[in-house]
LUMDO-388373 format. One record per residue (C-alpha): x, y, z. Coordinates in steps of 0.001 Angstrom, whole numbers, plus 500000, padded with zeros to 6 digits. Example, Ala and Ser with C-alpha at 12.3 -4.5 7.8 and 13.67 -1.06 7.14 Angstrom:
% LUMDO-388373
512300495500507800;513670498940507140;
This chain:
% LUMDO-388373
732802891645373253;736421891138373586;736310887852371852;734296888856368993;737385888677366782;737783885078367497;734632884352365408;734370885747361954;731918885558359895;732327885837355995;730040885485352784;731750884473349470;731151884567346003;733939882936344529;733576883779340970;735420882902337469;735777886726337101;735162888172340136;735483887416343626;733328889353346263;733452888655350191;731054890063352197;731045890832355917;728527892000358180;726275893381355793;729095895233354086;731599894361350972;734519894089352367;736628892715349001;735647892994345209;738252891822343545;739300890213339678;740044886099340444;743228885867339647;746871885720340901;750721886090340061;752916883522340808;756738883503340683;757522880490338792;760545880009340358;759471880185343987;756012879236343223;754863881857345620;751700884250345191;753336887644344536;750011889472343093;746545889233344041;743427890573342399;743670893852340987;747427893949340560;747828890547339439;744843891427336590;747494894527335523;750145892053334711;747717889439332946;749263888960329027;752184891128330442;754516889104332378;758261887995331776;758682884055331903;759774884631335369;755974885086336384;752744883659335481;748928884974335827;746261882357336816;742836882480337421;742277879500339162;738268879014338275;737531878158335077;733610877637333708;732700878372337547;734640875624339105;738427875522340637;740759874570337442;744136874741339795;743900873731343361;746991875504344820;746019878745342989;742710878657344437;743970878078347846;746735880720347243;744003883480346497;741413882189349009;743784882716351757;745132885930350271;741680887738349939;740878886515353908;744268887950354635;743681891440353165;740286891198355040;741962890408358298;744425893026358059;742314895964359791;741891893359362813;745229892748364373;744939889684366905;746916886976368343;744529884496367499;743794883204364157;739653883562364108;737180880980364052;736043881589360285;732431880829359300;732209880457355446;729185880513352978;730434880097349320;728688880245346484;729046877220343425;727693876202340141;724392874146340304;725853871815337884;728821871436340075;730229867771340482;731202866140343998;734494866170342603;734358870098342140;732365870281345312;735005868755347341;737415871098345751;736090874353347069;735417873072350306;738685871934350779;740356874762349178;738189876954351940;739140874410355223;742820875095353701;742413878728353782;741401878929357315;737626877728357100;736653876056360217;732777875916359307;731971876035355215;729038875840354320;727774875754349995;725537877336347919;724134876693344536;724386880045342961;721129880559341524;719582880346344818;722133882639346288;721419884643343424;717667884643343980;718070885790347833;720177888359346807;717684889779344229;715037889421347181;713077886803345946;711489884953348696;712709881375347936;710727879283350763;707398880625349548;705318877713347541;705734879290344361;708004879392341231;710780881783340941;713288881416338135;716297883173338065;719439883208335310;722634884193336863;725235884816333712;728656884854335456;732095884823334138;732364880965333429;728740879640333388;725432880472333040;723166879153335706;719254878770335156;717265877634337997;713665877646339308;713351877432342749;710026876405344803;709724876020348765;713773876502349357;715085874151346446;715720873950343081;713277872279340938;714832872345337545;717786873663336518;720500873640333824;724522875115334118;725877875836330934;729363877103329674;728610879705327754;729201882784329371;731291885908330179;734284884461329374;732898882771326061;731791886249324760;734871887628325222;736426884738323152;733951885458320823;734680888902320545;738294887808320133;737741885253317015;735722888465315373;738087890742315026;740867888189314140;738860886778311298;736749890045310314;739292892771311120;742324890890311333;743429892151314333;744460890458317024;743718891389320492;744075890156323913;741575889107326820;742135892071328216;740761894408325249;738371892284324296;736924892342327870;736877896277327585;735181896183323939;732303894009325605;731936896094328477;731822899519326127;729963898465323315;728348894717324700;725067894435323014;722561891590322063;720589893807319244;721351895308316025;719020898092317323;719267899896320939;717187903110321659;720152904100323142;723530903444321074;726825903556322930;730110905104320790;731885903152318880;735128901588320342;738476902348319298;740793899331319131;744566899184318222;746838896012317426;748888894278315347;747573893307311902;748040889354311793;749398889137308322;751873891973308899;752691892798312009;752301896616311475;749602898413314018;746642898763312790;743358900788313945;739423899630313625;736651901473315309;733813899055316394;730408899715316500;727657897990319008;726199896469316222;728907894397315335;729167892915318668;725992891960318465;726474889992315254;729239888438317317;727801887013320274;724677886014318412;725546882013318469;726146882007321932;723312884017323030;721013881796320817;722462878787323048;721302880387325896;717812881311324747;717512877124324000;718726876060327376;716027878986328954;713646877498326815;714230873901327921;714616874262331753;710971876467331222;709641872994329299;710715870864331915;709503873108334903;705600871601336592;702683873683334470;701482875226338213;704796876443338631;705479877971335019;701953879522335203;703914881694338615;707106882356336324;704900883690333783;703439886609335827;706274887330337764;708948887160334880;712180886163334757;715003887164337091;718737888336334994;721842888494337485;725627888673336951;727818890513334854;726316889103331396;723194890891332549;724496893911331973;724628893174327910;722511895830326232;719249894641324888;719531891304326789;716486891518328808;714306892694325268;715715889694323352;715288887299326057;711862888717326268;710568888511322591;712032885208322439;710317883235325486;707486885493325892;707881886040329238;708939889360331203;712426889363331586;713388891885334474;717327892982335286;718279892468338964;719621895609340593;723164895812340932;723281892381338943;726989891951339398;726702891679343020;723591889654343540;725225886393344336;727155888006346763;724358889822348543;722214886335349092;725150884343350374;725640887249352835;721699886892353457;722389882816354301;725124883642356104;722557885395358854;720723882229358407;722945879040358557;720708877622361381;717215878102359054;717958877318355260;717777874047354830;719116873998350931;722494874946352533;725515871680352169;728058871353354794;
């Protein structure tokens, strides 16, 4: 027992928007995936929530970086700083003279290229990982939702994260059919920014657009439970004077329409390519939604109406991938779909 801290196991959901770390079946870290770096020394001065508070508010001496774009590592150095910093935060409660022997399971998008997979593995190893396993995010989401991924039946998962939407049909511990599209939370946020610029002539930052998405984000123009309109303040693009606008959920449903239509097309394409026996399982069980995008109001109803198959929003969809990664961590010897 004296040496238990020398062996440490962490499950990491390395997301474009948020990073979640599980240890011993508990969430030990849930922070935005962002770092603040001092330009003169190139050292990390803040991580996670502290860095997010600085985002879009920095002076020329400080830059905030989101190391992951579209679900993959876009800035290798910043990613390594972030992973190392988050692992250090988790370890800060266990003071030890020795560096622990670190075993990691990290979630990655199913459409990752060899180069992108290598970037995640290298970053994890440089941050102290001795044994690094990788798991595709839709597989992790299916595990986190509670589906039996090794059963000889079809399960379909749509994981709408910050950078990518992962659509996958899973059977017998493998991904039978998949698509990874770069239409997800960041695109929805950008849609809202563009809409406000064009329709209300107001300039808003990424942080405000994100708040609008959470407060009144919807994909249907009619909801049973209607959220209160969101009050936006910002500079008028023509005059520079401060202006206000009340944004109802109907406007957000209108501005997200094209992006959601692209999502629907991809889901239908994956279904079309699915073997008929698995397709019948999916019709029977329904399709499961996970990720932050699953929280958009009316999304399950809109997709169900479009595809004619019931959609179910996972319990706590934001953490489904992280929970599944945690389950995989406990079964690294048994799961053949983990990559080393």
